[in-house]
C-alpha positions as a printed Julia matrix, in Angstrom:
429×3 Matrix{Float64}:
  -0.05  -0.05    0.07
   1.14   3.43   -0.61
   0.88   6.18    2.01
  -2.39   7.38    0.89
  -3.95   4.06    1.36
  -2.17   3.41    4.61
  -3.66   6.83    6.0
  -6.89   6.28    4.92
  -7.01   2.79    6.27
  -5.97   3.81    9.68
  -7.55   7.55   10.22
 -11.03   8.6     8.85
 -10.48  11.03    6.13
  -6.62  10.26    5.93
  -5.78  12.83    8.17
  -6.97  14.89   11.33
  -7.81  17.83    9.82
 -10.11  17.55    6.83
  -8.45  20.32    4.95
  -5.08  18.02    4.68
  -7.03  15.35    2.95
  -6.4   13.79   -0.54
  -9.33  15.41   -1.55
  -7.74  19.06   -0.99
  -4.98  18.64   -2.95
  -3.89  17.5    -6.68
  -2.81  13.99   -7.1
   0.73  14.75   -7.57
   1.22  16.58   -4.2
   2.9   14.72   -1.66
   0.72  12.28    0.09
   2.59  12.56    3.22
   5.52  14.72    5.06
   8.26  13.68    7.05
   9.68  17.23    8.17
   9.86  20.83    7.67
  12.06  23.71    8.29
  11.51  27.26    7.53
   8.9   27.35    4.91
  10.16  24.23    3.14
   8.87  20.75    3.79
  10.11  17.37    2.89
   8.86  14.0     1.97
   9.9   10.64    3.32
  11.92   9.86    0.05
  13.77  13.51    0.69
  11.74  15.4    -2.0
  11.16  18.99   -0.95
   8.63  21.72   -1.43
   8.5   25.43   -0.79
   5.59  25.72    1.52
   2.83  27.76    1.47
   0.12  25.94    3.65
   2.28  26.44    6.82
   0.66  24.09    8.82
  -2.99  25.53    7.99
  -1.8   28.77    8.81
  -0.6   27.9    12.21
   3.08  28.43   11.43
   3.85  32.31   11.14
   7.57  32.33   12.07
   8.65  29.38   10.42
   8.63  25.48   10.98
  11.46  24.21   13.55
  12.3   27.45   14.57
  15.06  26.84   17.27
  14.17  29.3    19.88
  10.68  28.24   19.81
  11.3   24.76   19.78
  13.92  25.07   22.75
  11.55  26.99   24.73
   8.86  24.23   24.18
  11.55  21.45   24.95
  12.67  23.27   28.29
   8.76  23.45   29.68
   8.83  19.53   28.76
  11.75  18.98   30.92
   9.92  21.07   33.86
   7.32  18.22   33.98
   4.99  19.61   31.1
   1.64  18.51   32.74
   1.52  19.3    36.48
  -1.19  18.27   39.35
  -1.95  22.09   39.53
  -2.02  25.23   37.66
   1.85  25.71   36.49
   3.93  29.16   36.57
   4.48  28.96   32.85
   0.42  28.83   32.75
   0.41  31.78   34.7
   2.9   33.8    32.72
   1.11  33.03   29.41
  -2.1   33.98   30.99
  -0.75  37.28   32.03
   0.88  37.97   28.76
  -2.08  37.09   26.61
  -4.19  39.59   28.91
  -1.16  42.15   28.2
  -1.29  41.81   24.52
  -4.8   41.74   23.57
  -6.58  45.11   24.66
 -10.07  43.38   25.73
  -8.7   40.38   27.29
  -9.36  40.55   30.95
  -9.04  36.51   31.72
  -8.27  34.01   29.33
  -9.05  30.22   28.99
  -6.32  28.2    26.99
  -7.31  25.11   25.19
  -5.65  22.69   22.62
  -8.1   23.87   19.58
 -10.35  26.51   18.39
 -13.51  24.42   18.35
 -13.29  24.21   21.97
 -12.8   27.89   22.77
 -15.62  28.91   20.15
 -17.91  26.48   21.76
 -16.91  27.89   25.21
 -17.37  31.32   24.21
 -20.93  30.45   22.94
 -21.76  28.49   26.36
 -20.61  31.63   28.09
 -22.82  33.96   26.21
 -26.04  31.67   26.5
 -25.26  31.75   30.47
 -24.56  35.42   30.86
 -27.65  36.36   28.76
 -30.03  33.74   29.65
 -30.85  33.33   25.92
 -30.37  30.48   23.63
 -30.02  31.87   19.78
 -26.42  32.23   18.33
 -26.09  34.32   15.33
 -23.13  33.25   12.79
 -21.75  34.79    9.64
 -22.81  32.36    6.61
 -19.61  33.82    4.88
 -17.27  32.54    7.31
 -17.17  28.99    6.62
 -15.97  27.14   10.11
 -16.41  28.01   13.7
 -16.58  24.49   15.38
 -16.88  20.93   14.81
 -19.28  21.06   17.69
 -23.19  20.31   17.47
 -24.05  23.92   17.59
 -22.04  24.95   14.64
 -21.62  22.08   12.57
 -25.47  20.89   12.57
 -26.3   24.05   11.01
 -23.97  23.3     7.89
 -24.6   20.77    5.05
 -22.34  18.33    7.18
 -24.88  17.49    9.74
 -24.99  14.04    9.73
 -24.99  12.73   13.42
 -26.21  15.87   14.71
 -29.67  16.11   16.13
 -31.64  18.61   14.37
 -32.58  20.21   18.06
 -28.87  20.91   18.45
 -28.73  23.41   15.69
 -32.11  24.93   15.53
 -30.81  27.96   17.7
 -28.1   28.43   15.0
 -28.64  31.52   12.88
 -26.91  33.04    9.88
 -26.4   36.62    8.72
 -24.42  37.98    5.49
 -21.06  39.5     6.04
 -20.88  43.32    5.11
 -24.69  43.61    5.33
 -25.72  45.03    8.84
 -29.45  44.91    7.58
 -29.46  41.01    7.37
 -28.21  40.98   11.28
 -31.02  43.73   12.19
 -33.45  41.62   10.61
 -32.55  38.63   12.92
 -32.74  40.66   16.02
 -35.96  42.17   14.94
 -37.47  38.82   14.42
 -36.11  37.27   17.83
 -36.25  40.28   20.19
 -34.4   39.36   23.48
 -33.78  35.82   22.28
 -30.26  36.09   20.73
 -27.55  35.21   23.12
 -24.43  35.85   20.77
 -23.11  36.95   17.26
 -20.0   35.19   16.25
 -18.03  36.13   13.27
 -14.43  36.98   11.72
 -13.44  40.2    11.47
 -12.31  39.6     7.98
 -11.24  36.66    5.56
 -10.22  37.94    2.18
 -13.03  40.64    1.95
 -12.59  44.27    3.15
 -15.38  45.07    5.68
 -17.5   48.0     4.37
 -16.78  51.18    6.16
 -18.72  51.03    9.47
 -20.1   47.91    9.38
 -17.93  46.15   11.95
 -18.58  49.05   14.5
 -22.31  48.52   13.67
 -22.18  45.1    14.78
 -20.18  45.93   17.73
 -23.14  48.76   18.43
 -26.12  46.52   17.48
 -24.92  43.75   20.11
 -24.57  46.05   22.82
 -27.99  47.77   22.03
 -29.62  44.31   22.13
 -27.81  42.8    25.18
 -25.81  40.22   22.73
 -22.58  39.47   23.37
 -20.17  39.89   20.7
 -17.69  36.98   20.07
 -14.82  37.84   17.42
 -13.31  34.5    16.21
  -9.35  35.64   15.43
  -8.18  31.97   14.76
  -6.61  33.29   11.61
  -6.73  37.17   12.06
  -5.03  37.01   15.46
  -1.36  37.62   15.25
  -1.35  38.16   11.58
  -3.43  41.28   10.92
  -1.79  42.76   14.09
   0.29  41.46   17.15
  -3.04  42.58   18.96
  -5.41  41.03   16.66
  -7.84  42.22   13.89
  -9.75  43.63   16.71
  -6.81  46.56   17.22
  -6.16  46.66   13.27
 -10.26  47.74   12.74
 -10.73  49.34   15.89
 -13.26  47.27   17.56
 -14.15  45.97   20.79
 -15.5   42.27   21.09
 -17.0   41.0    24.53
 -15.3   37.71   23.88
 -12.46  36.49   21.25
 -10.9   33.38   20.28
  -7.21  32.93   19.22
  -5.3   30.03   17.84
  -3.28  29.35   14.56
  -0.18  31.45   14.72
  -0.01  32.3    18.45
   2.64  29.51   18.97
   4.27  28.97   15.7
   2.27  25.45   15.06
   2.38  23.97   19.0
  -1.19  23.33   19.98
  -2.65  26.24   21.88
  -5.84  27.93   21.48
  -7.28  30.78   23.91
 -10.66  32.28   24.74
 -10.28  35.67   26.18
 -12.57  38.51   27.09
 -14.4   40.69   29.44
 -14.07  39.79   33.39
 -17.68  39.69   34.13
 -18.63  37.15   31.19
 -15.51  35.26   31.66
 -15.6   34.71   35.54
 -18.84  32.63   35.09
 -16.84  30.12   34.18
 -14.63  30.36   37.59
 -15.32  29.49   41.25
 -15.11  32.8    42.84
 -18.75  34.31   42.7
 -22.03  33.24   44.09
 -24.05  32.92   40.92
 -24.86  29.34   39.11
 -21.93  27.64   37.86
 -20.8   27.6    34.2
 -18.77  24.34   33.57
 -16.64  25.81   31.08
 -13.76  24.0    28.97
 -11.95  21.58   31.21
  -8.95  19.76   29.54
  -6.36  17.75   30.91
  -3.93  19.05   28.35
  -5.34  22.57   27.9
  -2.62  24.41   29.49
   0.34  22.02   28.48
   3.38  23.67   29.44
   5.28  22.89   26.02
   2.78  24.9    23.85
   2.44  27.74   26.61
   6.08  27.99   26.6
   6.35  28.2    22.73
   3.59  30.77   22.97
   5.65  33.04   25.5
   8.75  32.68   23.34
   6.68  33.04   19.84
   5.63  36.37   21.5
   9.13  37.46   21.84
  10.07  36.61   18.44
   7.42  38.49   17.0
   8.84  41.64   18.45
  12.51  40.72   17.62
  11.73  39.71   13.98
   8.92  42.24   13.11
   6.85  39.19   12.09
   3.43  40.75   11.38
   5.35  43.74    9.5
   7.1   41.29    7.35
   3.85  39.16    6.74
   2.27  42.39    5.36
   5.44  43.35    3.11
   5.64  40.03    1.57
   2.28  39.7     0.75
   2.27  42.8    -1.02
   5.3   41.6    -3.27
   3.81  38.37   -3.66
   0.4   39.53   -4.9
   2.06  42.35   -7.23
   4.42  39.48   -8.64
   1.46  36.92   -9.0
  -1.05  39.5   -10.47
   1.58  40.92  -12.86
   2.5   37.55  -14.23
  -0.94  36.72  -14.59
  -1.44  39.97  -16.72
   1.53  39.05  -18.92
  -0.2   35.67  -19.81
  -3.21  37.21  -20.46
  -5.13  35.65  -17.71
  -5.57  38.46  -15.04
  -9.5   37.67  -15.77
  -9.18  34.16  -14.67
  -6.37  34.32  -12.15
  -5.72  36.87   -9.52
  -4.54  37.3    -6.08
  -6.61  39.35   -3.93
  -7.57  40.62   -0.21
  -5.12  41.53    2.46
  -1.6   41.15    2.02
  -0.9   39.64    5.21
  -3.18  36.96    4.27
  -4.08  36.85    0.78
  -6.31  34.67   -1.34
  -6.26  33.62   -4.82
  -9.22  33.26   -7.61
  -9.26  30.65  -10.22
 -11.89  30.95  -12.82
 -12.92  29.52  -15.96
 -13.11  30.75  -19.34
 -16.58  32.27  -18.43
 -14.99  33.98  -15.32
 -16.91  31.89  -12.86
 -15.09  30.15   -9.89
 -13.61  26.79  -10.62
 -12.28  23.93   -8.6
 -10.93  22.32  -11.88
  -8.71  25.18  -12.48
  -7.99  25.42   -9.19
  -6.86  22.04   -9.14
  -4.67  22.53  -12.36
  -3.17  25.7   -10.61
  -2.16  23.76   -7.62
  -0.95  20.76   -9.76
   1.38  22.6   -11.86
   2.88  24.6    -8.72
   3.69  21.23   -7.27
   5.24  20.15  -10.61
   7.7   23.4    -9.72
   7.99  22.26   -6.08
   5.68  24.75   -4.58
   3.04  23.39   -2.44
   0.32  26.41   -2.5
  -3.07  25.0    -1.54
  -3.86  28.4     0.02
  -1.35  31.37    1.1
  -0.44  31.3     4.2
   2.78  33.31    4.79
   5.53  33.58    7.5
   8.29  34.92    8.55
  10.72  32.69    6.87
   9.33  33.65    3.51
  11.8   35.82    1.89
  13.57  37.29   -1.43
  14.81  33.68   -2.65
  11.47  32.2    -1.73
   9.52  34.91   -3.77
  11.92  34.57   -6.83
  11.39  30.74   -6.59
   7.33  31.33   -6.59
   7.9   33.61   -9.6
   9.45  31.03  -11.63
   6.7   28.54  -10.67
   3.8   30.95  -11.31
   5.05  32.19  -14.66
   5.41  28.06  -15.76
   1.9   27.33  -14.11
   0.36  30.51  -15.92
   1.62  29.26  -19.22
  -0.19  25.82  -18.64
  -3.23  27.66  -17.39
  -3.67  29.85  -20.45
  -3.31  27.15  -22.75
  -6.02  25.26  -20.72
  -8.46  28.23  -21.08
  -7.62  28.2   -25.0
  -7.65  24.37  -25.65
  -9.66  22.69  -22.69
  -8.55  21.7   -19.48
  -9.01  18.2   -20.25
  -6.01  18.17  -21.84
  -4.15  19.5   -18.99
  -5.52  18.42  -15.62
  -4.14  14.99  -14.78
  -6.06  14.82  -11.36
  -9.56  14.71   -9.96
 -10.45  18.43   -9.16
 -10.3   19.46   -5.28
 -13.63  19.15   -3.45
 -15.32  21.36   -1.13
 -14.79  20.37    2.75
 -18.27  21.05    3.23
 -20.21  18.86    1.14
 -22.97  16.13    1.93
 -21.42  13.18    0.4
 -18.09  12.31   -0.61
């Protein structure tokens, strides 16, 4: 059996995150990876790739960064998981509260789903209401029933679990106001990302914040991706908004498993033991404050300052977008392919001959980039991406766009050697 067969035999989906599955990559992509350093990854046979996946956006400094790895190792040798709260846990909590303007208390966990679900539970307890409103343009908030049951991938979730999850449209404050009007004094929380690759309309985010305050609902900002990327203090700092609760993860520990729920003391303390109100059994995880991850978080924040990580993400992203869009124009495909969005976390659009989004052309583009040794399922930037990597990316894009152009003229069937990439959120395989 090859690696793909072995993976899918032992692991449902062949990986522990659906975004890593075979159906998300062209067939010539490496089936499995053995190691990474900087922004390069290696397969078990020694084949290497320039990587723009960067651990599903979790690695913002670079793979195997020695200072961060050594900081994590030092915590392992202190015991890693102690019987009571650790000194490292306290330092990490105080550090996060110092960094994030709206963080008065913090609860650590190992993944984002735990923290968003904890935020929803707190909001419901705090308000005494049940309905949660999510942004339908933001694809994922949690694998837990309250959210995943509201998506097309709802198998195994009782319908009642998601009946109180409603959706509004990003950038459309009227759609949110309508939901509030139809459900007076019933909405516990609104949860959304500040931005993905779409610039929010002027005043939109502040309007959401204001509306939540007026209606007595908790404003939850999901900063899994935007946190420590748009700004070290989060997209909330970048956009000038003040959520009641925020959730973080991804780049906060350079790939180590750390996530966090942070926010107002009056809400967060409901999950504590120093009040006389009804108890909220918040997230309770044996490894939620594992010392190696929190040691990595503390060191990562130091590296952010030393290496000006956020500034680099913006600068490199601007160069990449300009390079890619310039090459697309030179190949006559600027209407069919373009980099767009925020330079610190750009996206790319792959359109067919009718200028409609195409998974077939997305697969073709990824396939051709893999041929040139560049793994780019999406664009996640790191401090390790530099001028040499940009130059190499440019050469790969030039070659890929040549094939893309021919496929538009002669038909994609002559060039696509792989099954098309599929949406993660789909009813059937």
